[in-house]
N, C-alpha and C positions, 0 to 999 in steps of 0.2 A: 780904710786901711787900719789895721790893728798892729801896733808895735809894742813889744814888752821891754824894749831897751830902757834901762834905768829903773825898771819895776821888777822884772823876774828874768833870771838867766838860769840855764840848766846845763848840767854836765853829765852825760851818760844816762842810760835808762831806756825806757820805752815811751814813745809818744803815740797816742791814738787820737786821730782827728776824724770825726764823722761829719761829712759835709756833702752838699749838693752844689755842683759847679755851674757857672753860667756858660753860654755858648754864643757863637756868632762872630762874623768877620770883624777883626780888629780888637777882639776881647782876649785878655791874657790874665786869667786868674792864677794865683800862686800861693802855696803854703810853704814857707821857707824859713831858714834860720841864718843868722850871721854871728860870727865870733864877737863876744862882748868886748874884745880889745880892739875893735875896729878904729876907735878914736886915736889909738897910739900907734898901731902898725899898718893901718889902712887895708883896703881890699886889693888883692885877694889873700894877702898874708894872714888875715884874720880867719879865713875859711868861710865857705858858704855851703849850706846843705839845703838843696831844693827837694823837699819831700814830694812836692808835685808842682808841675806847671802844665798848663793846657793851652794849646793854640785854638782859639775859638772856632776857626774854620775846620778843625779836626776834633769834633766834640766827643769822639770815642777813643782818643789816644792821649795818654799822659806821659810826662817825662820826669825822671828823677836824675838829679845831677849833683856832683860835688865839684866845688871850685877851690883852688889853692894856688900858691906860688908866692915868691918873694915880693913881686910887684906886678904891675899890669903887663910889662914886657915879658915877664916870666909866668904869666897866667897859664895854668893847666886846668883841665876839667875832664870829667868822665861822666857820661850820660847813658841811660838806658830808657827804653820806652815800653809801654804796656798798651795793647790795643784791646778794648772791650768789644767783643763780638756780639754781645746781646743787647746793644742799645748805645745810648750816649750818657755821659756823666751828669747831665742836667736832669735826667728823668727820675732819679731816686738817689737817696743817700748811699754813700760808700764809706768804708773805713780805710783811711790812709794811715799807715803806721811807719814809725822809724824805730829800729832796734839798734842801739848805739852803745858801744863799749870802747875800752882803750885800744882794742886791736882791730875792730871792724865796724862797718856800717851796713845795715840791711834796710831796705825799704820795701814795704808790702802794700798791696791793695786787697782789701777783703781777706786778710790773713794769707795771701799768696805772695811769696817773695818774687820781686822782679828786678831788684837791684842789689848788688853786693860789691863791696870794696874792702879789701884787706889793707891794713896799715903798711905791710911790707911791699905793696905794689906802688907806693908813693915814695920816690927817691928824694924829693925835696923836703923841706921842713914840714912836719905834719901838724896842722893847726887844729885838728879835731879832738884834741885832748884838753881843750879849754872850755869854759862856759860859753853858751850860745843863747841868743834871745830870738824870739819869734817875730815874723812879719807875715801877716795874712793880707793880701791885697788883690784888687782887680785893676790891672793896668789897661789903658787904651792905647793901642799902637805900641811901638817899640821894636828893637832889633830882633828879639826872639821870634816875633811873628812877622818878620820881614817888612816892618814898618807899615803894615796894613792899618787902615782906619775903618771904623764902622761905616756901613752904608744902610740903605733902606731895608735890606734883608736882615740886619742884625737884631733889630728890636731893642729899644732902650726904654726904660733903664734896665740894667742887668744886675743880678744879685748873686752873691755867693752866700749860701746859708750854711753856717757852721752850727751843728747841733751841740757838739761838745768837743773839748780838747782835754785829754787826760795825760798827765805826765807821771810815770812810775819810776822811782829811783831806788 
């Protein structure tokens, strides 16, 4: 797991991440961001930007999601998926991008936009105009993947290879 909290935070710009993802039952890789003010306002009020998540049992489908809300009872989210019809995301590197400004968020795969959210479509407090930090991780199990755990078909260990991350501001 890589976390930049307390080291680097970013506000607006373009983020490019070139990575190759793991696959297999019970595996949940994610490239995501949390609001730097999480220690004072908690989640989801700090905001969360999931540049990508993958359910290991669906190695050709990725998810982009925004999370926000005043508290866990008021949690709101918006998600979109992209299905790669030419293979799976573990076979080669792909470019995952976030285009982020004060009015909108766009998420792309290999320069093709598959997620868009406009500030005006969020009626609650908008947390995405604050600095955010990165988290890159591979989770095993979890609610996003319906609490699946690896089995003999998964093949361990699993690796997420990040060639580079570039932040343009």
